[in-house]
C-alpha positions as CSV (number, residue, x, y, z in Angstrom):
1,M,-22.1,12.5,-16.6
2,T,-19.2,10.5,-14.9
3,T,-15.7,11.1,-13.7
4,D,-14.1,8.9,-16.3
5,A,-16.6,9.0,-19.2
6,T,-16.8,12.8,-19.3
7,A,-13.2,14.1,-18.6
8,A,-12.7,17.5,-17.3
9,V,-12.5,20.1,-20.0
10,E,-9.6,22.5,-19.9
11,S,-10.0,26.2,-20.8
12,E,-9.8,27.1,-24.5
13,H,-7.4,29.9,-23.5
14,D,-3.7,29.2,-22.7
15,G,-3.8,31.7,-19.9
16,P,-5.6,34.7,-18.4
17,R,-6.4,37.5,-20.8
18,T,-4.4,40.6,-20.2
19,D,-6.0,43.9,-21.0
20,A,-2.6,45.5,-21.5
21,S,-1.8,43.2,-24.4
22,P,-1.4,45.2,-27.6
23,E,-4.0,44.7,-30.3
24,P,-2.7,43.6,-33.7
25,S,-3.2,46.0,-36.5
26,E,-5.2,43.4,-38.4
27,P,-6.7,40.1,-37.2
28,P,-4.6,37.0,-37.9
29,P,-6.0,34.2,-40.0
30,R,-8.7,32.3,-38.2
31,A,-7.4,28.8,-37.3
32,E,-9.5,25.7,-37.4
33,V,-11.1,25.2,-34.0
34,P,-11.2,21.5,-32.9
35,P,-14.5,20.2,-31.5
36,A,-15.0,20.9,-27.8
37,P,-13.6,18.0,-25.7
38,A,-16.7,18.3,-23.5
39,T,-19.1,17.6,-26.4
40,S,-17.0,14.6,-27.6
41,S,-16.9,13.2,-24.0
42,V,-20.6,13.6,-23.5
43,H,-21.3,11.8,-26.8
44,L,-19.0,9.0,-25.8
45,A,-20.7,8.7,-22.4
46,W,-24.1,8.5,-24.0
47,L,-22.9,6.0,-26.5
48,L,-21.7,3.9,-23.5
49,V,-25.1,4.2,-21.8
50,I,-26.9,3.1,-25.0
51,G,-24.4,0.2,-25.3
52,V,-25.1,-1.0,-21.8
53,V,-28.9,-0.7,-22.2
54,L,-29.1,-2.5,-25.6
55,A,-26.7,-5.3,-24.4
56,A,-28.8,-5.8,-21.2
57,F,-32.0,-6.2,-23.3
58,N,-30.4,-9.3,-24.9
59,F,-29.0,-11.1,-21.8
60,R,-32.1,-13.2,-21.2
61,T,-33.8,-13.4,-24.6
62,A,-32.1,-16.7,-25.4
63,V,-33.6,-18.1,-22.2
64,T,-37.2,-16.9,-22.2
65,S,-37.7,-17.3,-25.9
66,V,-37.3,-21.1,-25.5
67,G,-39.8,-21.5,-22.7
68,A,-42.5,-19.7,-24.7
69,I,-42.5,-22.4,-27.5
70,L,-41.0,-25.4,-25.7
71,A,-43.7,-27.7,-26.8
72,E,-43.3,-26.9,-30.5
73,L,-39.5,-27.1,-30.1
74,R,-39.7,-30.6,-28.5
75,T,-42.0,-31.8,-31.2
76,G,-39.9,-30.4,-34.0
77,L,-36.6,-31.9,-32.7
78,G,-38.0,-35.1,-31.2
79,M,-36.6,-34.0,-27.8
80,P,-37.2,-36.4,-24.9
81,E,-38.3,-35.1,-21.5
82,A,-34.8,-35.7,-20.0
83,V,-33.2,-33.5,-22.6
84,A,-35.9,-30.9,-22.2
85,G,-35.1,-30.9,-18.4
86,L,-31.4,-30.4,-19.2
87,L,-32.4,-27.5,-21.6
88,T,-34.2,-25.7,-18.8
89,S,-31.1,-26.0,-16.5
90,L,-28.7,-25.1,-19.2
91,P,-28.9,-21.3,-18.7
92,V,-27.9,-21.6,-15.0
93,L,-25.0,-23.9,-15.9
94,A,-23.9,-21.6,-18.6
95,F,-24.0,-18.5,-16.4
96,A,-22.0,-20.4,-13.7
97,G,-19.5,-22.0,-16.0
98,L,-18.9,-19.3,-18.7
99,G,-19.2,-16.5,-16.1
100,A,-16.3,-17.9,-14.2
101,F,-14.0,-17.2,-17.2
102,A,-15.3,-13.7,-17.8
103,P,-12.8,-11.9,-15.5
104,R,-9.8,-13.6,-17.2
105,L,-11.2,-12.7,-20.7
106,A,-11.9,-9.1,-19.5
107,R,-8.3,-8.8,-18.4
108,R,-7.0,-10.2,-21.7
109,F,-9.3,-8.3,-24.1
110,G,-11.0,-5.6,-22.1
111,P,-14.8,-5.5,-21.3
112,R,-15.6,-3.7,-24.6
113,A,-14.1,-6.4,-26.8
114,L,-15.5,-9.1,-24.5
115,L,-19.1,-7.8,-24.7
116,T,-18.9,-7.2,-28.5
117,G,-17.6,-10.7,-29.1
118,A,-20.2,-12.2,-26.7
119,L,-23.1,-10.5,-28.5
120,L,-21.8,-11.6,-31.9
121,C,-21.5,-15.2,-30.6
122,M,-25.0,-14.9,-29.2
123,S,-26.3,-13.8,-32.7
124,V,-24.6,-16.8,-34.4
125,G,-25.8,-19.2,-31.7
126,L,-29.4,-18.0,-31.9
127,V,-29.6,-18.5,-35.7
128,A,-27.6,-21.8,-35.6
129,R,-29.7,-23.4,-32.9
130,A,-33.0,-22.4,-34.6
131,W,-32.1,-24.5,-37.6
132,A,-30.3,-27.3,-35.7
133,P,-31.3,-30.7,-37.1
134,N,-31.3,-32.5,-33.8
135,A,-31.5,-31.9,-30.0
136,A,-27.7,-32.4,-29.4
137,L,-26.7,-29.6,-31.8
138,F,-29.5,-27.5,-30.4
139,L,-28.0,-27.8,-26.9
140,C,-24.5,-27.0,-28.2
141,F,-25.6,-23.9,-30.1
142,S,-27.7,-22.8,-27.1
143,L,-24.5,-22.6,-25.1
144,L,-23.2,-20.2,-27.7
145,A,-26.4,-18.2,-27.6
146,L,-26.1,-17.9,-23.8
147,A,-22.6,-16.4,-24.0
148,A,-23.7,-12.8,-23.9
149,G,-25.7,-13.3,-20.8
150,A,-23.0,-15.3,-19.1
151,V,-20.2,-12.7,-19.6
152,G,-22.5,-9.7,-19.5
153,N,-23.5,-10.6,-15.9
154,V,-19.8,-10.0,-15.0
155,A,-18.7,-7.4,-17.5
156,V,-21.4,-4.8,-17.1
157,P,-20.9,-4.2,-13.4
158,V,-17.2,-3.7,-14.1
159,I,-18.0,-1.2,-16.9
160,V,-20.4,0.7,-14.6
161,K,-17.9,0.8,-11.8
162,R,-15.1,2.0,-14.0
163,Y,-16.8,4.6,-16.2
164,F,-19.7,5.6,-14.0
165,P,-18.4,5.5,-10.4
166,D,-20.7,8.3,-9.3
167,R,-23.7,7.0,-11.1
168,I,-23.8,3.3,-10.0
169,G,-27.4,3.5,-8.9
170,V,-28.7,5.0,-12.1
171,M,-26.7,2.8,-14.4
172,T,-27.6,-0.4,-12.5
173,T,-31.2,0.7,-12.7
174,A,-30.9,1.0,-16.5
175,Y,-29.2,-2.3,-16.7
176,S,-31.5,-4.3,-14.4
177,T,-34.6,-2.8,-15.9
178,M,-33.6,-3.6,-19.5
179,L,-32.7,-7.1,-18.3
180,A,-36.2,-7.6,-17.0
181,V,-37.8,-5.9,-20.1
182,G,-35.8,-8.1,-22.5
183,A,-36.8,-11.2,-20.7
184,A,-40.5,-10.2,-20.6
185,V,-40.6,-9.1,-24.2
186,A,-39.0,-12.4,-25.5
187,A,-41.4,-14.5,-23.3
188,A,-44.5,-12.6,-24.4
189,T,-43.8,-12.2,-28.1
190,T,-42.0,-15.4,-29.3
191,A,-45.2,-17.5,-29.3
192,P,-47.2,-14.8,-31.3
193,I,-44.3,-14.6,-33.8
194,D,-44.5,-18.4,-34.1
195,R,-48.3,-18.2,-34.8
196,L,-47.9,-15.3,-37.2
197,T,-45.1,-16.9,-39.3
198,G,-46.1,-20.6,-38.7
199,D,-42.4,-21.4,-38.1
200,W,-41.1,-21.9,-34.6
201,R,-37.5,-21.8,-35.9
202,L,-37.9,-18.3,-37.3
203,A,-39.6,-17.2,-34.1
204,M,-36.4,-18.2,-32.2
205,A,-33.9,-16.8,-34.8
206,V,-35.5,-13.4,-34.8
207,W,-33.8,-12.6,-31.5
208,A,-30.5,-12.5,-33.2
209,V,-31.5,-9.1,-34.7
210,P,-31.5,-7.1,-31.4
211,A,-28.3,-8.9,-30.4
212,L,-26.6,-7.6,-33.6
213,L,-28.0,-4.1,-33.1
214,A,-26.6,-4.1,-29.6
215,T,-23.0,-4.5,-31.0
216,V,-23.2,-1.2,-32.9
217,P,-22.5,1.1,-29.9
218,W,-19.7,-1.1,-28.7
219,L,-18.0,-1.1,-32.1
220,L,-18.3,2.7,-32.2
221,W,-17.2,3.4,-28.6
222,R,-13.5,4.0,-28.0
223,P,-12.7,3.5,-24.3
224,A,-9.2,4.8,-24.6
225,A,-10.6,8.2,-25.8
226,A,-13.3,8.1,-23.2
227,A,-11.3,7.1,-20.2
228,G,-7.9,8.4,-21.0
229,G,-6.2,5.1,-20.2
230,P,-6.0,1.5,-21.1
231,E,-9.1,-0.6,-21.1
232,P,-8.1,-4.0,-19.7
233,V,-9.1,-4.7,-16.1
234,G,-6.6,-5.6,-13.4
235,R,-6.7,-8.8,-11.3
236,L,-7.6,-9.2,-7.6
237,H,-5.9,-12.2,-6.0
238,G,-7.2,-14.4,-3.2
239,V,-10.9,-13.7,-3.5
240,R,-11.7,-17.0,-1.8
241,R,-10.2,-15.6,1.4
242,S,-12.8,-12.8,1.5
243,R,-15.8,-13.3,3.8
244,L,-17.6,-10.6,1.9
245,A,-17.1,-12.6,-1.4
246,W,-18.6,-15.7,0.2
247,M,-21.5,-13.9,1.7
248,M,-22.2,-12.2,-1.6
249,L,-22.2,-15.7,-3.2
250,V,-24.7,-17.0,-0.7
251,V,-26.9,-13.9,-1.1
252,F,-26.9,-14.2,-4.9
253,G,-27.4,-17.9,-4.9
254,C,-30.3,-18.0,-2.4
255,Q,-32.2,-15.1,-4.1
256,S,-31.7,-16.7,-7.5
257,A,-32.7,-20.1,-6.2
258,I,-36.0,-18.7,-4.9
259,A,-36.6,-16.9,-8.1
260,Y,-36.0,-20.0,-10.2
261,I,-38.2,-22.1,-7.9
262,L,-41.0,-19.6,-8.4
263,M,-40.6,-19.5,-12.1
264,G,-40.4,-23.2,-12.5
265,W,-42.9,-24.5,-9.9
266,S,-45.4,-21.8,-9.0
267,T,-47.9,-22.6,-11.8
268,T,-47.7,-26.3,-10.9
269,I,-48.4,-25.5,-7.3
270,L,-51.3,-23.2,-8.2
271,V,-52.8,-25.8,-10.6
272,S,-52.5,-28.5,-7.9
273,D,-54.4,-26.1,-5.5
274,G,-57.3,-26.0,-8.0
275,M,-56.5,-22.9,-10.1
276,G,-56.9,-23.1,-13.9
277,A,-53.8,-23.3,-16.0
278,A,-54.4,-19.9,-17.7
279,A,-55.0,-18.2,-14.4
280,A,-51.9,-19.7,-12.9
281,G,-49.9,-18.4,-15.9
282,T,-51.3,-15.0,-15.3
283,M,-50.1,-15.1,-11.7
284,L,-46.6,-15.9,-12.9
285,G,-46.9,-13.0,-15.3
286,L,-47.8,-10.8,-12.3
287,L,-44.7,-11.9,-10.6
288,T,-42.6,-10.7,-13.5
289,I,-44.5,-7.5,-14.0
290,V,-44.0,-6.4,-10.4
291,Q,-40.3,-6.8,-10.8
292,I,-40.0,-4.3,-13.7
293,P,-40.7,-1.0,-11.8
294,L,-38.7,-2.3,-8.8
295,S,-35.7,-2.8,-11.1
296,V,-36.0,0.9,-11.7
297,A,-36.4,1.9,-8.0
298,V,-34.2,-0.5,-6.1
299,P,-30.7,0.5,-7.4
300,I,-31.4,4.2,-7.0
301,L,-32.8,3.8,-3.5
302,T,-30.0,1.6,-2.6
303,V,-27.5,4.3,-3.4
304,R,-29.6,7.1,-2.0
305,W,-30.8,5.5,1.3
306,G,-28.1,2.9,1.7
307,P,-28.7,-0.8,1.2
308,R,-29.9,-1.6,4.7
309,P,-33.4,-0.1,4.6
310,V,-34.0,-1.3,1.1
311,F,-32.9,-4.9,1.9
312,L,-35.1,-5.0,5.1
313,I,-38.2,-3.8,3.2
314,L,-37.7,-6.4,0.4
315,M,-37.1,-9.2,2.9
316,A,-40.2,-8.3,4.9
317,C,-42.3,-9.4,2.0
318,Y,-41.1,-13.0,2.0
319,P,-42.7,-14.4,5.2
320,P,-46.3,-13.4,4.3
321,A,-45.7,-14.5,0.7
322,I,-44.5,-17.9,1.7
323,A,-47.2,-18.4,4.3
324,G,-50.0,-17.1,2.0
325,L,-49.1,-19.2,-1.0
326,W,-48.5,-22.3,1.2
327,L,-51.8,-22.0,3.1
328,D,-54.0,-20.2,0.6
329,G,-52.5,-20.9,-2.8
330,G,-55.2,-20.7,-5.5
331,G,-57.4,-18.6,-3.3
332,P,-58.8,-15.1,-3.9
333,L,-55.6,-13.5,-2.5
334,T,-53.2,-15.4,-4.6
335,W,-52.4,-12.2,-6.6
336,A,-51.3,-10.6,-3.4
337,W,-48.9,-13.4,-2.5
338,M,-47.4,-13.4,-6.0
339,A,-47.0,-9.6,-5.9
340,L,-45.2,-9.9,-2.5
341,F,-42.9,-12.6,-4.0
342,G,-42.2,-10.2,-6.9
343,I,-41.2,-7.5,-4.4
344,G,-39.0,-9.9,-2.4
345,T,-37.2,-11.3,-5.4
346,S,-36.2,-7.8,-6.3
347,V,-33.2,-8.4,-4.0
348,F,-31.6,-9.2,-7.4
349,P,-31.1,-5.6,-8.6
350,L,-29.9,-4.7,-5.1
351,V,-27.2,-7.4,-5.3
352,L,-26.2,-6.1,-8.8
353,T,-25.8,-2.6,-7.2
354,L,-23.7,-4.0,-4.4
355,F,-21.2,-5.5,-6.8
356,G,-20.2,-1.9,-7.5
357,L,-20.7,-0.5,-4.0
358,R,-18.7,-3.2,-2.2
359,A,-15.5,-2.8,-4.2
360,R,-13.1,0.1,-4.5
361,T,-11.8,-0.7,-7.9
362,P,-13.0,-2.2,-11.2
363,A,-10.8,-5.2,-10.5
364,G,-12.6,-5.7,-7.2
365,T,-16.0,-5.4,-8.9
366,S,-14.9,-8.0,-11.5
367,A,-13.6,-10.4,-8.9
368,L,-16.6,-10.0,-6.6
369,S,-19.2,-10.3,-9.4
370,S,-17.6,-13.3,-11.0
371,F,-17.1,-15.2,-7.8
372,A,-20.6,-14.5,-6.4
373,Q,-22.3,-15.3,-9.7
374,S,-20.4,-18.4,-10.8
375,G,-21.0,-20.1,-7.4
376,G,-24.4,-18.5,-6.9
377,Y,-25.8,-19.8,-10.1
378,L,-24.9,-23.4,-9.0
379,I,-27.0,-22.9,-5.9
380,A,-29.8,-21.4,-8.1
381,G,-29.7,-24.4,-10.4
382,A,-29.9,-26.8,-7.5
383,G,-33.0,-25.1,-6.0
384,P,-35.7,-26.1,-8.5
385,L,-34.2,-29.6,-8.8
386,A,-34.4,-30.0,-5.0
387,V,-38.0,-28.9,-4.9
388,G,-38.9,-31.4,-7.6
389,W,-37.0,-34.2,-5.9
390,V,-38.6,-33.5,-2.5
391,Y,-42.1,-33.2,-4.0
392,G,-41.6,-36.4,-5.9
393,L,-40.7,-38.2,-2.6
394,T,-43.4,-36.8,-0.4
395,G,-46.2,-35.9,-2.8
396,S,-46.8,-32.8,-0.7
397,W,-45.8,-29.2,-1.1
398,S,-45.1,-28.7,2.7
399,L,-41.4,-29.6,2.6
400,P,-40.8,-27.6,-0.6
401,F,-42.3,-24.5,1.1
402,G,-40.2,-25.3,4.1
403,F,-37.1,-25.4,1.8
404,V,-38.0,-22.0,0.4
405,A,-38.4,-20.6,3.9
406,A,-34.9,-22.0,4.8
407,L,-33.4,-20.3,1.8
408,T,-35.1,-17.1,2.8
409,A,-33.6,-17.4,6.3
410,V,-30.1,-18.0,4.9
411,L,-30.5,-15.1,2.5
412,F,-31.5,-12.8,5.3
413,A,-28.5,-13.8,7.5
414,A,-26.0,-13.4,4.7
415,G,-27.6,-10.2,3.6
416,L,-27.1,-8.6,7.0
417,Y,-23.4,-9.0,6.4
418,V,-23.1,-7.6,2.9
419,I,-25.4,-4.6,3.5
420,R,-22.8,-3.2,6.0
421,E,-20.3,-0.8,4.5
422,R,-17.2,-2.9,3.7
423,Y,-15.0,-3.5,0.7
424,I,-13.5,-6.6,-0.7
425,E,-10.1,-5.0,-1.2
426,D,-9.9,-4.3,2.6
427,E,-10.4,-8.0,3.4
428,L,-7.5,-9.1,1.2
429,P,-4.0,-8.0,2.4
430,S,-2.5,-8.4,-1.1
431,A,-5.0,-5.8,-2.4
432,A,-4.2,-3.2,0.1
């Protein structure tokens, strides 16, 4: 399956068979034959695939399960609006802050131990915050619940680069698709679980179960046996001197900011344009649904065609989407504008793929991924806040749409740099 995860299998014979060799008078006792190395390697590789897929499913459940029952949560905890606003920004802050420490932790413990520990912390955090007695403890335990997503954003690209160097597109497809599926499932089923059980706390705590299940492959997988070498990832120094790293940060930040703006404000925009709340929610659901098949296609096409044509196709969807929603929001073609936004925001799986394609080593992937995501999520968190601030000042959606258009222009300019074939190690003399 991969160069590292499925090691080359040596012949079972010590040398070529010679026809002139004398035959023994009677056969020697039959020795125990060890399992074929190929079979063991394949099993380890598939165990790693399952581990990546199950982990990715959980990286956003702690985020989207809250939004689905936010009203009940606020009532149950007596949470004021200001704290609720902080709660909605907490994932972005966690991804930026905790993600910055992920490379150091990966070097110290290795990505396997890091992900296992993060998923266990997530399980504890999900249960603890569900029965938190007040809003302050709920926020504290939420940080613990967000640990898996924060470190997984950095650790998984490193694992893909190290153990699947020839299958980056396929593995990123599996990762990004399960990321989208997990987010959608948690968002769609948390409220029904709440209605079925009559307990919003139980509806939130239930997501600890898939997080615990996701630890099983990582506990069983032995990277030393799979890779034939030590697990910890090396360190790449001087990342801040790399123009590629900064451009990746800008690309990741701008695309994430646009996505968060759409998730946070699109329903409000559509309702203000005369659309019913239920229909506006359906349009937001359409945005999410469109992204799922593209999470499958984009990484594979990025590897097969190269990132340039894929990036240009995705970016071409932004101008009509922005103009359409701005001038005709709430109209009969709203579904088309939201679908185009869904296509455009699928730059996200393309960027995840580039973390592996723009580095020569796992250390480079770790450094590039951490640097781009920690800084990029700060930009992403500022996006929805800026839109709300500008709208509050002007009472019009014109300037917010202009802000989205400006983010798109910056995303396009920075993207033209990162889609060219280049590697972060080549921009750092110390890494040469």
